[in-house]
Biopython code that builds the backbone (N, CA, C, O; Angstrom):
import numpy as np
from Bio.PDB.StructureBuilder import StructureBuilder

atoms = [
    (1, "ALA", "N", (11.190, -23.128, -42.328)),
    (1, "ALA", "CA", (10.028, -23.332, -41.469)),
    (1, "ALA", "C", (10.415, -23.152, -40.003)),
    (1, "ALA", "O", (9.669, -22.560, -39.224)),
    (2, "ALA", "N", (11.589, -23.669, -39.634)),
    (2, "ALA", "CA", (12.030, -23.551, -38.240)),
    (2, "ALA", "C", (12.269, -22.091, -37.868)),
    (2, "ALA", "O", (11.942, -21.665, -36.760)),
    (3, "LYS", "N", (12.842, -21.328, -38.799)),
    (3, "LYS", "CA", (13.089, -19.905, -38.536)),
    (3, "LYS", "C", (11.766, -19.164, -38.340)),
    (3, "LYS", "O", (11.654, -18.314, -37.457)),
    (4, "SER", "N", (10.777, -19.484, -39.151)),
    (4, "SER", "CA", (9.465, -18.858, -39.041)),
    (4, "SER", "C", (8.817, -19.204, -37.712)),
    (4, "SER", "O", (8.223, -18.341, -37.065)),
    (5, "ARG", "N", (8.927, -20.461, -37.300)),
    (5, "ARG", "CA", (8.362, -20.875, -36.009)),
    (5, "ARG", "C", (9.070, -20.187, -34.846)),
    (5, "ARG", "O", (8.434, -19.798, -33.866)),
    (6, "ALA", "N", (10.370, -20.042, -34.960)),
    (6, "ALA", "CA", (11.137, -19.375, -33.906)),
    (6, "ALA", "C", (10.728, -17.908, -33.794)),
    (6, "ALA", "O", (10.581, -17.389, -32.688)),
    (7, "GLU", "N", (10.546, -17.245, -34.918)),
    (7, "GLU", "CA", (10.114, -15.839, -34.899)),
    (7, "GLU", "C", (8.713, -15.712, -34.303)),
    (7, "GLU", "O", (8.440, -14.803, -33.519)),
    (8, "THR", "N", (7.824, -16.641, -34.688)),
    (8, "THR", "CA", (6.464, -16.626, -34.142)),
    (8, "THR", "C", (6.487, -16.863, -32.638)),
    (8, "THR", "O", (5.795, -16.172, -31.889)),
    (9, "ALA", "N", (7.279, -17.837, -32.193)),
    (9, "ALA", "CA", (7.387, -18.124, -30.760)),
    (9, "ALA", "C", (7.952, -16.929, -30.002)),
    (9, "ALA", "O", (7.493, -16.612, -28.905)),
    (10, "SER", "N", (8.932, -16.277, -30.575)),
    (10, "SER", "CA", (9.522, -15.096, -29.945)),
    (10, "SER", "C", (8.503, -13.966, -29.831)),
    (10, "SER", "O", (8.418, -13.298, -28.801)),
    (11, "ALA", "N", (7.738, -13.760, -30.888)),
    (11, "ALA", "CA", (6.713, -12.708, -30.867)),
    (11, "ALA", "C", (5.648, -13.021, -29.829)),
    (11, "ALA", "O", (5.210, -12.131, -29.100)),
    (12, "LEU", "N", (5.225, -14.285, -29.756)),
    (12, "LEU", "CA", (4.226, -14.676, -28.761)),
    (12, "LEU", "C", (4.761, -14.504, -27.341)),
    (12, "LEU", "O", (4.040, -14.077, -26.439)),
    (13, "SER", "N", (6.031, -14.841, -27.159)),
    (13, "SER", "CA", (6.652, -14.683, -25.845)),
    (13, "SER", "C", (6.693, -13.213, -25.433)),
    (13, "SER", "O", (6.378, -12.873, -24.293)),
    (14, "LYS", "N", (7.078, -12.357, -26.351)),
    (14, "LYS", "CA", (7.111, -10.920, -26.058)),
    (14, "LYS", "C", (5.727, -10.389, -25.736)),
    (14, "LYS", "O", (5.569, -9.588, -24.815)),
    (15, "GLU", "N", (4.713, -10.830, -26.493)),
    (15, "GLU", "CA", (3.343, -10.384, -26.250)),
    (15, "GLU", "C", (2.845, -10.862, -24.892)),
    (15, "GLU", "O", (2.211, -10.097, -24.164)),
    (16, "ALA", "N", (3.122, -12.115, -24.543)),
    (16, "ALA", "CA", (2.712, -12.656, -23.250)),
    (16, "ALA", "C", (3.386, -11.900, -22.106)),
    (16, "ALA", "O", (2.748, -11.577, -21.103)),
    (17, "THR", "N", (4.670, -11.625, -22.266)),
    (17, "THR", "CA", (5.399, -10.871, -21.238)),
    (17, "THR", "C", (4.827, -9.468, -21.097)),
    (17, "THR", "O", (4.666, -8.972, -19.981)),
    (18, "SER", "N", (4.523, -8.836, -22.200)),
    (18, "SER", "CA", (3.956, -7.494, -22.182)),
    (18, "SER", "C", (2.601, -7.472, -21.479)),
    (18, "SER", "O", (2.330, -6.586, -20.669)),
    (19, "ARG", "N", (1.759, -8.445, -21.790)),
    (19, "ARG", "CA", (0.434, -8.508, -21.148)),
    (19, "ARG", "C", (0.541, -8.796, -19.653)),
    (19, "ARG", "O", (-0.208, -8.236, -18.852)),
    (20, "ARG", "N", (1.469, -9.669, -19.283)),
    (20, "ARG", "CA", (1.666, -9.973, -17.861)),
    (20, "ARG", "C", (2.137, -8.733, -17.114)),
    (20, "ARG", "O", (1.638, -8.439, -16.028)),
    (21, "ASN", "N", (3.087, -8.009, -17.681)),
    (21, "ASN", "CA", (3.588, -6.786, -17.046)),
    (21, "ASN", "C", (2.502, -5.731, -16.937)),
    (21, "ASN", "O", (2.448, -4.993, -15.953)),
    (22, "ALA", "N", (1.645, -5.656, -17.931)),
    (22, "ALA", "CA", (0.563, -4.669, -17.891)),
    (22, "ALA", "C", (-0.425, -4.981, -16.785)),
    (22, "ALA", "O", (-0.949, -4.067, -16.149)),
    (23, "SER", "N", (-0.690, -6.260, -16.545)),
    (23, "SER", "CA", (-1.666, -6.609, -15.506)),
    (23, "SER", "C", (-1.056, -6.570, -14.110)),
    (23, "SER", "O", (-1.765, -6.304, -13.139)),
    (24, "GLU", "N", (0.246, -6.829, -13.991)),
    (24, "GLU", "CA", (0.904, -6.848, -12.690)),
    (24, "GLU", "C", (1.556, -5.522, -12.341)),
    (24, "GLU", "O", (1.798, -5.245, -11.166)),
    (25, "GLY", "N", (1.839, -4.716, -13.314)),
    (25, "GLY", "CA", (2.611, -3.499, -13.094)),
    (25, "GLY", "C", (1.834, -2.426, -12.344)),
    (25, "GLY", "O", (0.616, -2.505, -12.186)),
    (26, "VAL", "N", (2.565, -1.438, -11.896)),
    (26, "VAL", "CA", (1.986, -0.304, -11.187)),
    (26, "VAL", "C", (1.753, 0.818, -12.183)),
    (26, "VAL", "O", (2.648, 1.193, -12.941)),
    (27, "ASN", "N", (0.553, 1.340, -12.168)),
    (27, "ASN", "CA", (0.224, 2.464, -13.031)),
    (27, "ASN", "C", (0.619, 3.741, -12.287)),
    (27, "ASN", "O", (-0.040, 4.130, -11.323)),
    (28, "MET", "N", (1.684, 4.384, -12.732)),
    (28, "MET", "CA", (2.207, 5.554, -12.024)),
    (28, "MET", "C", (1.223, 6.716, -12.013)),
    (28, "MET", "O", (1.148, 7.448, -11.026)),
    (29, "ASP", "N", (0.468, 6.900, -13.093)),
    (29, "ASP", "CA", (-0.508, 7.983, -13.129)),
    (29, "ASP", "C", (-1.594, 7.763, -12.084)),
    (29, "ASP", "O", (-1.986, 8.692, -11.379)),
    (30, "GLU", "N", (-2.076, 6.527, -11.990)),
    (30, "GLU", "CA", (-3.109, 6.208, -11.008)),
    (30, "GLU", "C", (-2.579, 6.378, -9.588)),
    (30, "GLU", "O", (-3.283, 6.892, -8.719)),
    (31, "GLU", "N", (-1.354, 5.952, -9.353)),
    (31, "GLU", "CA", (-0.760, 6.095, -8.031)),
    (31, "GLU", "C", (-0.577, 7.566, -7.660)),
    (31, "GLU", "O", (-0.770, 7.937, -6.502)),
    (32, "LEU", "N", (-0.212, 8.398, -8.618)),
    (32, "LEU", "CA", (-0.055, 9.825, -8.362)),
    (32, "LEU", "C", (-1.393, 10.459, -8.001)),
    (32, "LEU", "O", (-1.465, 11.282, -7.089)),
    (33, "VAL", "N", (-2.449, 10.082, -8.710)),
    (33, "VAL", "CA", (-3.783, 10.606, -8.406)),
    (33, "VAL", "C", (-4.201, 10.180, -7.003)),
    (33, "VAL", "O", (-4.720, 10.992, -6.237)),
    (34, "ASN", "N", (-3.979, 8.906, -6.660)),
    (34, "ASN", "CA", (-4.330, 8.422, -5.319)),
    (34, "ASN", "C", (-3.533, 9.149, -4.245)),
    (34, "ASN", "O", (-4.090, 9.545, -3.221)),
    (35, "MET", "N", (-2.237, 9.328, -4.471)),
    (35, "MET", "CA", (-1.404, 10.006, -3.489)),
    (35, "MET", "C", (-1.866, 11.444, -3.278)),
    (35, "MET", "O", (-1.932, 11.910, -2.140)),
    (36, "THR", "N", (-2.182, 12.145, -4.351)),
    (36, "THR", "CA", (-2.654, 13.522, -4.251)),
    (36, "THR", "C", (-3.978, 13.587, -3.505)),
    (36, "THR", "O", (-4.181, 14.470, -2.672)),
    (37, "THR", "N", (-4.872, 12.661, -3.798)),
    (37, "THR", "CA", (-6.171, 12.625, -3.123)),
    (37, "THR", "C", (-5.997, 12.389, -1.630)),
    (37, "THR", "O", (-6.609, 13.079, -0.814)),
    (38, "PHE", "N", (-5.167, 11.417, -1.270)),
    (38, "PHE", "CA", (-4.946, 11.125, 0.144)),
    (38, "PHE", "C", (-4.251, 12.281, 0.848)),
    (38, "PHE", "O", (-4.539, 12.562, 2.011)),
    (39, "GLN", "N", (-3.347, 12.945, 0.161)),
    (39, "GLN", "CA", (-2.649, 14.085, 0.759)),
    (39, "GLN", "C", (-3.628, 15.221, 1.033)),
    (39, "GLN", "O", (-3.556, 15.852, 2.088)),
    (40, "GLN", "N", (-4.529, 15.489, 0.115)),
    (40, "GLN", "CA", (-5.519, 16.537, 0.316)),
    (40, "GLN", "C", (-6.475, 16.186, 1.454)),
    (40, "GLN", "O", (-6.853, 17.055, 2.240)),
    (41, "ALA", "N", (-6.866, 14.916, 1.541)),
    (41, "ALA", "CA", (-7.734, 14.473, 2.633)),
    (41, "ALA", "C", (-7.021, 14.619, 3.974)),
    (41, "ALA", "O", (-7.629, 15.034, 4.961)),
    (42, "TYR", "N", (-5.739, 14.281, 4.011)),
    (42, "TYR", "CA", (-4.956, 14.419, 5.240)),
    (42, "TYR", "C", (-4.869, 15.887, 5.661)),
    (42, "TYR", "O", (-5.047, 16.215, 6.834)),
    (43, "ASN", "N", (-4.595, 16.763, 4.699)),
    (43, "ASN", "CA", (-4.509, 18.193, 5.003)),
    (43, "ASN", "C", (-5.845, 18.740, 5.496)),
    (43, "ASN", "O", (-5.877, 19.556, 6.417)),
    (44, "ALA", "N", (-6.943, 18.300, 4.892)),
    (44, "ALA", "CA", (-8.264, 18.747, 5.329)),
    (44, "ALA", "C", (-8.541, 18.273, 6.751)),
    (44, "ALA", "O", (-9.100, 19.019, 7.555)),
    (45, "SER", "N", (-8.156, 17.050, 7.063)),
    (45, "SER", "CA", (-8.347, 16.526, 8.420)),
    (45, "SER", "C", (-7.511, 17.313, 9.425)),
    (45, "SER", "O", (-7.976, 17.615, 10.524)),
    (46, "ALA", "N", (-6.299, 17.639, 9.054)),
    (46, "ALA", "CA", (-5.428, 18.415, 9.943)),
    (46, "ALA", "C", (-6.012, 19.801, 10.204)),
    (46, "ALA", "O", (-5.947, 20.299, 11.328)),
    (47, "ARG", "N", (-6.580, 20.427, 9.173)),
    (47, "ARG", "CA", (-7.214, 21.742, 9.363)),
    (47, "ARG", "C", (-8.441, 21.640, 10.264)),
    (47, "ARG", "O", (-8.687, 22.532, 11.075)),
    (48, "LEU", "N", (-9.211, 20.566, 10.130)),
    (48, "LEU", "CA", (-10.385, 20.361, 10.975)),
    (48, "LEU", "C", (-9.973, 20.177, 12.427)),
    (48, "LEU", "O", (-10.597, 20.738, 13.328)),
    (49, "ILE", "N", (-8.934, 19.398, 12.655)),
    (49, "ILE", "CA", (-8.445, 19.192, 14.023)),
    (49, "ILE", "C", (-7.926, 20.498, 14.604)),
    (49, "ILE", "O", (-8.173, 20.792, 15.774)),
    (50, "GLN", "N", (-7.217, 21.281, 13.815)),
    (50, "GLN", "CA", (-6.699, 22.564, 14.295)),
    (50, "GLN", "C", (-7.844, 23.519, 14.615)),
    (50, "GLN", "O", (-7.790, 24.224, 15.623)),
    (51, "ALA", "N", (-8.870, 23.554, 13.782)),
    (51, "ALA", "CA", (-10.029, 24.417, 14.042)),
    (51, "ALA", "C", (-10.733, 23.987, 15.321)),
    (51, "ALA", "O", (-11.152, 24.830, 16.114)),
    (52, "SER", "N", (-10.863, 22.678, 15.527)),
    (52, "SER", "CA", (-11.494, 22.180, 16.753)),
    (52, "SER", "C", (-10.671, 22.572, 17.973)),
    (52, "SER", "O", (-11.234, 22.966, 18.995)),
    (53, "LYS", "N", (-9.365, 22.472, 17.882)),
    (53, "LYS", "CA", (-8.486, 22.856, 18.991)),
    (53, "LYS", "C", (-8.627, 24.345, 19.294)),
    (53, "LYS", "O", (-8.717, 24.746, 20.454)),
    (54, "ASP", "N", (-8.645, 25.157, 18.239)),
    (54, "ASP", "CA", (-8.794, 26.600, 18.442)),
    (54, "ASP", "C", (-10.128, 26.932, 19.108)),
    (54, "ASP", "O", (-10.182, 27.772, 20.006)),
    (55, "MET", "N", (-11.208, 26.274, 18.668)),
    (55, "MET", "CA", (-12.520, 26.524, 19.274)),
    (55, "MET", "C", (-12.526, 26.091, 20.740)),
    (55, "MET", "O", (-13.099, 26.779, 21.585)),
    (56, "TYR", "N", (-11.900, 24.966, 21.045)),
    (56, "TYR", "CA", (-11.812, 24.486, 22.415)),
    (56, "TYR", "C", (-11.018, 25.465, 23.273)),
    (56, "TYR", "O", (-11.408, 25.757, 24.403)),
    (57, "ASP", "N", (-9.913, 25.971, 22.747)),
    (57, "ASP", "CA", (-9.100, 26.947, 23.482)),
    (57, "ASP", "C", (-9.888, 28.218, 23.771)),
    (57, "ASP", "O", (-9.781, 28.777, 24.863)),
    (58, "VAL", "N", (-10.684, 28.684, 22.800)),
    (58, "VAL", "CA", (-11.504, 29.873, 22.993)),
    (58, "VAL", "C", (-12.551, 29.598, 24.071)),
    (58, "VAL", "O", (-12.774, 30.437, 24.944)),
    (59, "LEU", "N", (-13.183, 28.451, 24.018)),
    (59, "LEU", "CA", (-14.205, 28.101, 25.016)),
    (59, "LEU", "C", (-13.602, 28.040, 26.408)),
    (59, "LEU", "O", (-14.198, 28.538, 27.363)),
    (60, "ILE", "N", (-12.435, 27.439, 26.535)),
    (60, "ILE", "CA", (-11.766, 27.387, 27.850)),
    (60, "ILE", "C", (-11.409, 28.797, 28.299)),
    (60, "ILE", "O", (-11.536, 29.115, 29.481)),
    (61, "GLY", "N", (-10.964, 29.648, 27.377)),
    (61, "GLY", "CA", (-10.642, 31.029, 27.716)),
    (61, "GLY", "C", (-11.848, 31.811, 28.195)),
    (61, "GLY", "O", (-11.725, 32.649, 29.088)),
    (62, "ILE", "N", (-13.009, 31.553, 27.617)),
    (62, "ILE", "CA", (-14.245, 32.240, 28.028)),
    (62, "ILE", "C", (-14.649, 31.789, 29.434)),
    (62, "ILE", "O", (-15.111, 32.610, 30.227)),
    (63, "LEU", "N", (-14.491, 30.539, 29.750)),
    (63, "LEU", "CA", (-14.931, 29.995, 31.035)),
    (63, "LEU", "C", (-14.008, 30.394, 32.182)),
    (63, "LEU", "O", (-14.400, 30.249, 33.340)),
    (64, "ARG", "N", (-12.836, 30.876, 31.922)),
    (64, "ARG", "CA", (-11.914, 31.261, 33.002)),
    (64, "ARG", "C", (-12.219, 32.592, 33.532)),
    (64, "ARG", "O", (-11.540, 33.065, 34.444)),
]
sb = StructureBuilder()
sb.init_structure("model")
sb.init_model(0)
sb.init_chain("A")
sb.init_seg("    ")
for serial, (resi, resn, name, xyz) in enumerate(atoms, 1):
    if name == "N":
        sb.init_residue(resn, " ", resi, " ")
    sb.init_atom(name, np.array(xyz, "f"), 0.0, 1.0, " ", f" {name:<3s}", serial, name[0])
structure = sb.get_structure()
């Protein structure tokens, strides 16, 4: 009976640890998707700023 209880306790401990790690752990796939999304947004912002700079430079060139 003691051996059976020990095995049950061990299994419950492993399950509890597994569930805790799943809720606290970092999902690498989700983090990769977020990183890619933020990187694309950053690149789009950089292109917008560069386009604005180019348009400003052209406007200043026309006014001279």
